[in-house]
C-alpha positions in Angstrom: -14.3 -17.8 -8.5 -16.0 -14.4 -8.9 -18.8 -12.5 -7.2 -22.0 -11.8 -9.2 -24.7 -9.3 -8.4 -28.2 -10.4 -9.2 -31.7 -8.9 -9.4 -34.4 -11.5 -9.1 -38.1 -12.2 -8.3 -39.2 -13.8 -5.1 -42.6 -15.6 -5.4 -42.9 -14.1 -8.9 -43.7 -10.6 -7.4 -41.2 -9.3 -5.0 -37.9 -7.9 -6.3 -34.8 -9.0 -4.4 -31.1 -8.1 -4.9 -28.0 -9.8 -3.7 -24.8 -11.5 -4.6 -23.6 -15.1 -5.2 -20.2 -16.6 -5.7 -19.7 -18.6 -8.9 -17.1 -19.7 -11.5 -19.1 -18.2 -14.4 -22.4 -16.6 -15.4 -24.3 -19.9 -15.9 -23.3 -21.2 -12.4 -24.3 -17.9 -10.9 -27.8 -18.1 -12.5 -28.1 -21.7 -11.2 -27.1 -20.6 -7.7 -29.8 -17.9 -7.7 -32.4 -20.4 -8.7 -31.2 -22.7 -5.8 -32.1 -19.8 -3.5 -35.7 -20.0 -4.7 -35.5 -16.8 -6.8 -36.2 -16.2 -10.5 -33.2 -14.3 -11.9 -33.9 -11.3 -14.1 -30.4 -9.7 -14.3 -27.0 -11.1 -13.3 -23.6 -9.3 -13.8 -20.1 -9.8 -12.4 -19.1 -7.4 -9.7 -16.1 -5.0 -10.3 -15.8 -6.2 -13.9 -13.4 -3.7 -15.4 -13.9 -2.3 -18.9 -11.2 -2.7 -21.6 -10.0 0.8 -20.9 -9.7 0.1 -17.2 -7.8 -3.2 -17.8 -5.3 -1.3 -20.0 -4.9 1.3 -17.3 -4.5 -1.4 -14.6 -1.5 -2.7 -16.5 0.3 0.6 -15.8 0.6 0.0 -12.1 1.9 -3.0 -10.2 0.1 -5.0 -7.6 0.7 -3.8 -4.1 1.9 -6.3 -1.6 0.7 -6.4 2.0 3.5 -4.2 3.3 3.0 -1.8 0.4 -0.7 -1.4 1.2 0.1 -0.8 4.8 2.6 1.9 3.9 0.1 3.6 1.4 -2.9 3.4 3.8 -0.9 4.6 6.8 0.3 7.7 5.0 -3.0 8.4 3.3 -5.0 7.9 6.6 -2.6 10.2 8.5 -2.9 12.9 5.9 -6.7 12.5 5.6 -7.1 12.7 9.4 -5.1 15.9 9.4 -7.8 17.4 7.1 -5.7 17.4 3.9 -7.8 16.9 0.8 -7.6 13.6 -1.1 -5.8 15.0 -4.2 -3.1 16.8 -2.1 -2.6 13.6 0.0 -2.0 11.6 -3.2 0.4 14.3 -4.5 2.4 14.0 -1.3 2.5 10.1 -1.7 3.4 10.5 -5.3 6.4 12.6 -4.6 7.6 11.2 -1.3 6.7 7.5 -1.1 9.8 5.2 -0.6 8.8 2.7 -3.3 8.4 3.5 -7.0 5.3 1.3 -7.4 3.5 3.2 -4.5 4.3 6.5 -6.2 3.0 5.2 -9.5 -0.3 4.0 -7.9 -0.7 7.4 -6.2 0.0 9.2 -9.5 -2.6 7.1 -11.4 -5.3 7.6 -8.6 -4.6 11.3 -8.5 -4.9 11.6 -12.2 -8.3 9.9 -12.4 -9.7 11.7 -9.3 -8.8 15.1 -10.9 -10.7 13.9 -14.0 -13.9 13.8 -11.8 -13.9 10.3 -10.3 -14.3 9.6 -6.5 -11.6 7.8 -4.6 -13.7 4.7 -4.0 -14.7 4.5 -7.7 -11.1 4.9 -8.8 -9.6 2.1 -6.7 -12.6 -0.1 -7.7 -11.0 -0.1 -11.2 -7.9 -1.9 -9.7 -9.1 -5.0 -7.8 -5.8 -6.7 -8.6 -3.9 -3.8 -6.9 -6.0 -3.3 -3.7 -8.2 -6.3 -3.4 -12.0 -6.6 -3.1 -12.0 -6.2 0.7 -10.1 -2.9 0.5 -12.4 -1.6 -2.2 -15.6 -2.6 -0.5 -14.7 -1.0 2.8 -13.5 2.2 1.2 -16.7 2.5 -0.8 -18.8 2.0 2.4 -16.8 4.6 4.3 -16.9 7.1 1.5 -20.7 6.6 1.1 -21.1 7.1 4.9 -19.0 10.2 4.9 -16.4 8.7 7.2 -13.5 7.8 5.0 -10.9 8.8 7.6 -12.4 6.3 10.1 -12.6 3.6 7.5 -9.0 4.1 6.5 -8.0 3.7 10.2 -10.0 0.5 10.4 -8.4 -0.8 7.2 -4.9 0.0 8.5 -5.7 -2.1 11.7 -6.9 -4.9 9.5 -3.8 -4.9 7.3 -1.5 -4.8 10.3 -3.4 -7.6 11.9 -3.1 -9.7 8.7 0.6 -9.0 8.5 1.0 -10.1 12.2 -0.9 -13.4 11.6 1.2 -14.2 8.5 4.3 -13.4 10.4 3.3 -15.8 13.3 2.3 -18.6 10.9 5.4 -18.2 8.7 7.6 -18.1 11.8 6.1 -21.3 13.1 6.7 -23.1 9.8 10.1 -21.6 9.0 12.0 -23.8 11.4 10.8 -27.2 10.2 11.2 -26.0 6.6 14.8 -25.0 7.2 15.5 -28.3 9.0 14.0 -30.3 6.1 16.1 -28.4 3.5 19.2 -28.8 5.6 18.6 -32.5 6.0 18.1 -33.0 2.2 21.4 -31.1 1.6 23.3 -33.3 4.1 21.9 -36.5 2.8 22.9 -35.5 -0.7 26.5 -34.7 0.4 26.7 -38.0 2.2 25.4 -40.0 -0.8 27.6 -38.2 -3.4 30.9 -37.9 -1.5 31.0 -40.2 1.6 29.4 -43.4 0.4 31.5 -43.8 -2.8 34.7 -43.3 -0.7 33.8 -46.6 1.2 33.1 -48.5 -2.0 36.6 -50.1 -2.3 36.8 -51.0 1.4 33.4 -52.8 1.2 34.4 -54.6 -2.0 37.6 -55.9 -0.4 35.5 -57.7 2.3 34.2 -60.1 -0.3 30.8 -60.2 1.4 27.4 -59.2 0.1 26.4 -55.8 1.4 23.3 -55.3 3.5 20.4 -54.1 1.3 20.3 -50.6 2.9 24.1 -50.1 2.2 23.8 -51.4 -1.3 20.8 -49.2 -2.1 22.4 -46.0 -0.8 25.8 -46.9 -2.4 24.1 -47.4 -5.8 22.1 -44.1 -5.4 25.3 -42.2 -4.4 27.2 -43.5 -7.5 24.3 -42.6 -9.7 24.1 -39.1 -8.4 27.9 -38.7 -8.6 27.9 -39.8 -12.2 24.9 -37.7 -13.1 25.5 -34.7 -10.7 23.6 -32.4 -13.1 20.4 -34.1 -11.9 20.8 -32.9 -8.3 19.8 -29.2 -8.9 17.1 -30.5 -11.3 15.7 -32.8 -8.6 15.7 -30.0 -6.0 14.1 -27.6 -8.4 11.5 -30.2 -9.4 10.6 -30.9 -5.7 10.3 -27.2 -4.9 8.3 -26.5 -8.1 6.1 -29.6 -7.7 5.3 -28.7 -4.1 4.4 -25.1 -5.0 2.3 -26.3 -7.9 0.3 -28.8 -5.8 -0.3 -26.1 -3.1 -1.5 -23.5 -5.6 -3.3 -25.5 -8.3 -7.0 -25.3 -7.4 -7.9 -29.1 -7.9 -5.0 -30.3 -5.8 -5.3 -27.5 -3.3 -9.0 -28.4 -2.7 -8.0 -31.9 -1.8 -5.1 -30.8 0.4 -7.3 -28.2 2.1 -9.9 -30.9 2.9 -7.2 -33.4 4.1 -5.4 -30.9 6.5 -8.6 -30.2 8.3 -8.5 -33.8 9.5 -5.1 -33.3 11.3 -5.9 -32.4 14.9 -3.5 -29.5 15.8 -3.1 -28.3 12.2 -6.9 -28.0 11.9 -6.9 -25.6 14.8 -4.1 -23.5 13.3 -5.8 -23.3 9.9 -9.3 -22.5 11.3 -8.2 -19.9 13.8 -5.7 -18.2 11.4 -8.4 -18.0 8.7 -11.3 -17.0 10.9 -9.1 -14.4 12.7 -9.1 -12.4 9.4 -12.7 -13.4 8.6 -14.2 -12.1 11.9 -12.0 -9.0 11.8 -13.1 -8.0 8.3 -16.8 -8.8 9.2 -16.5 -6.6 12.3 -15.0 -3.7 10.4 -17.5 -4.0 7.5 -20.5 -4.3 9.9 -19.4 -1.1 11.8 -19.0 0.6 8.4 -22.7 0.0 7.8 -22.3 -2.6 5.1 -25.3 -5.1 4.9 -24.7 -8.4 6.7 -24.7 -10.4 3.4 -22.1 -8.2 1.9 -20.1 -8.4 5.1 -20.1 -12.2 4.7 -19.0 -11.9 1.0 -16.1 -9.6 1.9 -15.1 -11.7 4.9 -15.2 -14.9 2.8 -12.5 -13.4 0.5 -10.0 -13.6 3.3 -10.3 -17.4 3.7 -7.5 -19.3 2.1 -8.8 -22.8 2.7 -11.2 -23.9 0.0 -13.3 -26.2 2.3 -13.9 -23.4 4.8 -14.7 -20.9 1.9 -17.2 -23.3 0.4 -19.0 -23.9 3.7 -19.2 -20.1 4.5 -20.5 -19.5 1.0 -23.3 -22.0 1.7 -24.0 -20.2 5.0 -24.1 -16.9 3.1 -26.8 -18.3 0.8 -28.9 -19.3 3.9 -28.6 -15.8 5.3 -29.8 -14.4 2.0 -32.9 -16.7 2.4 -33.6 -15.1 5.8 -31.9 -17.4 8.2 -30.1 -15.8 11.3 -26.4 -15.4 10.9 -25.5 -17.5 13.9 -27.8 -20.4 12.8 -26.4 -20.3 9.2 -22.8 -20.3 10.5 -23.6 -23.2 12.9 -24.7 -25.4 10.0 -21.2 -25.2 8.5 -19.7 -27.1 11.5 -16.4 -25.4 11.1 -16.9 -22.2 13.1 -15.6 -22.4 16.7 -18.4 -22.7 19.2 -17.4 -19.7 21.3 -17.5 -17.5 18.2 -21.0 -18.8 17.4 -22.1 -18.1 20.9 -20.8 -14.6 20.8 -22.5 -13.9 17.4 -25.8 -15.3 18.6 -25.6 -13.2 21.8 -24.8 -10.1 19.7 -27.8 -10.8 17.4 -30.2 -11.2 20.4 -28.9 -8.1 22.2 -28.5 -5.9 19.2 -24.8 -5.5 19.9 -23.4 -7.6 17.0 -20.6 -5.2 16.2 -19.4 -5.2 19.8 -19.5 -9.0 20.1 -17.6 -9.4 16.8 -14.9 -7.2 18.3 -14.8 -9.5 21.4 -14.6 -12.5 19.0 -11.5 -11.1 17.3 -9.8 -10.8 20.7 -10.8 -14.3 21.6 -9.5 -15.8 18.3 -6.2 -13.9 18.5 -5.6 -15.3 22.0 -6.5 -18.9 20.9 -4.2 -18.5 17.8 -1.3 -17.4 20.0 -1.8 -20.5 22.2 -1.9 -22.8 19.2 1.2 -21.3 17.7 3.0 -21.7 21.1 2.0 -25.3 21.3 3.1 -26.0 17.8 6.4 -24.3 18.3 7.1 -26.5 21.3 6.0 -29.6 19.4 8.1 -28.9 16.3 11.5 -29.1 18.0 11.1 -32.7 19.3 9.5 -33.8 16.1 12.4 -32.4 14.1 14.8 -34.1 16.4 13.1 -37.4 15.8 13.3 -36.8 12.0 16.9 -35.8 12.0 17.7 -38.7 14.4 16.0 -41.1 12.0 18.0 -39.8 9.0 21.3 -40.1 11.0 20.4 -43.6 12.1 19.7 -44.8 8.5 23.0 -43.3 7.3 25.0 -44.7 10.2 23.5 -48.2 9.8 24.3 -48.1 6.0 27.9 -47.2 6.7 28.6 -49.4 9.8 26.6 -52.6 9.1 29.2 -53.9 6.7 32.0 -53.2 9.2 30.1 -54.9 12.0 29.5 -57.8 9.6 33.2 -58.0 8.9 34.2 -58.0 12.6 31.7 -60.7 13.4 33.0 -62.9 10.6 
């Protein structure tokens, strides 16, 4: 989904400008009409020319840690009063990673040809991201690029911290599940077939659970080449379902119905959302553009669609707090803070307080989930061990009883 700029007529006389999210130009035009405007011109934002696309292929996409390293060095040099070109030359020569040096080299080359820093990075949305580009442009236009880079660095570090917390919470159950799959496979392939002769000598029909696992073990032992294929299929299939837009939309909608998981997703997503909005608002970006930039941080399709609807309402003149309230996904405390900021004229300050509140709530949710994961995993592992033990010992118990 892309962002389209539009110029339209309101009430057939007033000219209005804005942005809408859409899959294509036709959908963008329809979205503008839904706002009650008559579109006169619509074009996709940050649409690179053929020359820019060719140039973009020369440099690789920067990961989160790469952007932190680049921004940290660039911000420190800029704050020291070193000109942009000299700062990029330093990064080009001394950055630890090759791809960062190549990015700095390409940016330096284009800036020396007469382009501004903001206009240059705007040609590489796949390298820096729309949020980075939008904030840098606003900072450069306002004449406070150093301060904007400092804000960007804080945002990137915050994003990295949130990802680290969420990944750390999910890593333990993921490791336990993989380990359980490995142990079950070893039991089926090597342990169960070893008992085959013993069970057959009893001359009794095996319990269904033993017979099923025995047959499965013999099959996997005979066709062992299927084991890595099955593991690879499971991993690839899971990754595909979590990234393919149609399936991800359904998954995103479903997970928001799971109590504690809903809180984790909402607060982790809105933590970045509010942080970007606060930085963009302080940089002087119009509130509608702040919403568009912030919406790019949301990873959940359902939340993103609801915020996009709220953004359209803000474009039509509705207050920010009222538009966000209609989504029914924004935490109430955040809505209260935004409403208070709007009424008192201290929206930027209240957004900053909102980021602190969300971070505290997110830490509490992660602590609760961490404490809950351990007993849940124990139950899962215990259940697997119980099934395997029953499958092995039921025939023996049956023999002793007879």
